Structure formats: structure tokens, C-alpha cells
N, CA, C and O atoms as a DFTB+ gen file, in Angstrom:
204 C
 N C O
     1  1     100.565     109.154     120.029
     2  2     100.038     110.320     119.202
     3  2     101.333     111.141     120.377
     4  3     101.885     110.956     121.462
     5  1     101.279     112.127     119.211
     6  2     102.373     113.370     119.671
     7  2     101.570     114.657     120.765
     8  3     100.381     114.963     120.667
     9  1     102.236     115.070     121.447
    10  2     102.024     116.122     122.350
    11  2     101.872     117.978     121.646
    12  3     101.324     118.958     122.151
    13  1     102.551     117.838     120.443
    14  2     102.617     118.843     120.232
    15  2     101.192     119.546     119.138
    16  3     100.646     118.997     118.181
    17  1     100.947     120.798     119.691
    18  2      99.200     121.278     119.184
    19  2     100.036     121.928     117.785
    20  3     101.150     122.411     117.986
    21  1      99.620     121.925     116.745
    22  2      99.054     123.174     115.693
    23  2      98.754     123.557     115.755
    24  3      97.707     123.388     116.380
    25  1      99.059     124.700     115.278
    26  2      97.343     126.177     115.124
    27  2      97.484     127.177     114.682
    28  3      97.611     128.279     115.216
    29  1      97.466     126.685     113.028
    30  2      97.379     127.151     112.371
    31  2      96.165     128.265     111.719
    32  3      94.979     128.348     112.037
    33  1      97.002     129.133     110.614
    34  2      95.874     130.504     111.264
    35  2      94.907     130.081     110.255
    36  3      95.166     129.159     109.481
    37  1      93.668     130.800     110.230
    38  2      92.583     130.633     109.472
    39  2      92.113     130.439     107.624
    40  3      91.183     129.893     107.030
    41  1      93.465     131.303     107.177
    42  2      93.789     131.869     106.099
    43  2      94.095     130.615     105.134
    44  3      93.791     130.516     103.945
    45  1      94.772     129.687     105.940
    46  2      95.394     128.420     105.856
    47  2      94.863     126.924     105.826
    48  3      95.348     125.889     105.368
    49  1      93.674     127.210     106.494
    50  2      92.935     125.500     106.906
    51  2      92.567     124.849     105.874
    52  3      92.558     123.625     106.009
    53  1      92.110     125.474     104.400
    54  2      91.969     124.681     102.937
    55  2      92.735     124.476     102.673
    56  3      92.395     123.577     101.904
    57  1      94.400     124.532     102.549
    58  2      95.173     124.198     101.351
    59  2      95.618     123.140     102.930
    60  3      95.865     121.936     102.868
    61  1      95.625     123.886     104.099
    62  2      96.114     122.447     105.194
    63  2      95.271     120.685     105.140
    64  3      95.780     119.565     105.178
    65  1      93.488     121.233     105.015
    66  2      93.137     119.665     104.769
    67  2      92.903     119.395     103.668
    68  3      91.948     118.658     103.422
    69  1      93.901     120.036     102.409
    70  2      93.513     119.158     101.141
    71  2      94.701     118.837     100.726
    72  3      95.054     118.397      99.631
    73  1      95.443     119.140     101.884
    74  2      96.774     118.014     101.952
    75  2      96.894     117.525     102.682
    76  3      97.776     116.704     102.433
    77  1      96.395     117.378     104.057
    78  2      95.928     116.196     104.811
    79  2      95.211     114.959     104.241
    80  3      95.553     113.846     104.639
    81  1      94.255     115.097     103.349
    82  2      93.127     114.781     102.626
    83  2      93.342     113.227     101.348
    84  3      92.791     112.141     101.168
    85  1      95.081     114.444     100.408
    86  2      95.318     113.778      99.572
    87  2      96.391     111.869     100.216
    88  3      97.171     111.325     100.999
    89  1      95.136     111.721      98.572
    90  2      95.566     110.363      99.365
    91  2      95.064     109.345     100.493
    92  3      95.850     108.459     100.828
    93  1      93.864     109.410     101.072
    94  2      93.566     109.107     101.860
    95  2      91.814     109.020     102.326
    96  3      91.207     108.999     103.397
    97  1      91.423     108.983     100.815
    98  2      90.003     108.901     100.871
    99  2      89.166     108.119     101.581
   100  3      88.156     108.640     102.055
   101  1      89.424     106.741     101.787
   102  2      88.866     105.429     102.664
   103  2      89.751     105.025     103.371
   104  3      89.986     103.817     103.397
   105  1      90.299     105.696     103.943
   106  2      91.147     105.737     105.793
   107  2      89.701     106.028     106.531
   108  3      88.826     106.837     106.223
   109  1      89.756     105.184     107.497
   110  2      88.549     105.546     108.674
   111  2      89.211     106.399     109.406
   112  3      90.387     106.169     109.685
   113  1      88.683     107.335     109.768
   114  2      88.938     108.273     110.985
   115  2      87.621     108.460     112.101
   116  3      86.438     108.125     112.144
   117  1      88.626     109.233     112.992
   118  2      87.529     109.284     114.162
   119  2      88.266     111.601     114.762
   120  3      89.335     112.194     114.910
   121  1      86.641     111.936     114.861
   122  2      86.829     113.658     115.140
   123  2      86.659     113.360     116.609
   124  3      85.917     112.442     116.959
   125  1      87.352     114.138     117.530
   126  2      87.149     114.111     118.856
   127  2      87.596     115.960     118.924
   128  3      88.465     116.620     118.355
   129  1      86.461     116.318     119.957
   130  2      86.359     117.295     120.166
   131  2      86.926     117.760     121.500
   132  3      85.954     117.916     122.240
   133  1      88.044     118.052     122.145
   134  2      88.741     118.390     123.499
   135  2      88.198     119.208     123.974
   136  3      88.063     120.099     123.136
   137  1      87.737     119.490     124.956
   138  2      86.975     120.545     125.679
   139  2      86.997     120.482     127.667
   140  3      86.472     119.974     128.657
   141  1      88.002     121.396     127.199
   142  2      88.722     121.172     129.435
   143  2      87.372     121.515     130.793
   144  3      87.676     121.669     131.976
   145  1      85.480     121.593     130.104
   146  2      84.304     121.998     130.868
   147  2      83.809     120.623     130.421
   148  3      83.741     119.706     131.240
   149  1      83.590     120.519     129.616
   150  2      82.891     119.221     128.894
   151  2      83.352     117.964     128.971
   152  3      82.536     117.042     128.949
   153  1      85.033     117.647     129.098
   154  2      85.536     116.453     128.955
   155  2      85.685     116.093     127.065
   156  3      85.108     116.749     126.198
   157  1      86.327     115.261     126.890
   158  2      87.053     115.192     125.004
   159  2      85.041     114.741     124.068
   160  3      84.933     113.609     124.541
   161  1      84.394     114.835     123.654
   162  2      83.450     113.801     122.647
   163  2      83.806     113.198     121.395
   164  3      84.278     113.564     120.319
   165  1      83.606     112.667     121.665
   166  2      84.205     111.935     119.957
   167  2      83.067     112.190     118.942
   168  3      81.989     111.684     119.254
   169  1      83.108     112.816     117.897
   170  2      81.573     113.047     117.184
   171  2      81.240     112.312     115.826
   172  3      80.182     112.329     115.196
   173  1      82.163     111.807     115.605
   174  2      82.281     111.250     114.018
   175  2      83.782     109.402     114.666
   176  3      84.898     109.643     115.123
   177  1      83.384     108.309     114.517
   178  2      83.838     107.192     114.609
   179  2      84.652     106.768     113.938
   180  3      84.439     105.619     114.325
   181  1      85.420     106.646     113.259
   182  2      85.837     105.696     112.181
   183  2      84.869     105.308     110.601
   184  3      84.513     104.250     110.083
   185  1      84.698     106.832     110.217
   186  2      83.864     107.088     109.292
   187  2      85.293     107.823     108.526
   188  3      86.177     108.544     108.988
   189  1      84.967     107.086     106.702
   190  2      85.768     107.233     105.921
   191  2      86.338     109.030     105.272
   192  3      85.707     109.717     104.469
   193  1      87.173     109.256     105.688
   194  2      87.996     109.928     105.104
   195  2      87.318     111.344     104.579
   196  3      87.088     112.466     105.029
   197  1      87.160     110.685     103.491
   198  2      86.338     112.054     102.097
   199  2      85.197     110.360     101.613
   200  3      85.383     109.149     101.492
   201  1      84.109     111.310     101.497
   202  2      82.524     110.427     100.921
   203  2      82.730     110.611      99.597
   204  3      81.915     110.183      98.780
């Protein structure tokens, strides 16, 4: 894992996620929300990137 944090401007989110998703339709992903008050929470685990 990288320690680099990417904070894109909201206006670029669509293009960013389109680029990220390209060619990864069947790859499993895990979405984790990081929160200092509640701790790290897994929101989705090993789900297909795109259905």
C-alpha cells in the first residue's frame, strides 16, 4: 500500500473513476472508509468492480 494521499477536485471525480475502472470490470475490490473517530470500516468486500 502507498502512503500517498490523492485529493482530487470534485469536478474531476467522474473522469478519475472512469479511468480507474477501465479494464477492471471483473476484478474484486474492497471499499474501506477511514475515520479517526470510529476507526476503519469495511463497506464492501471482494465485490466486482463494476456490475
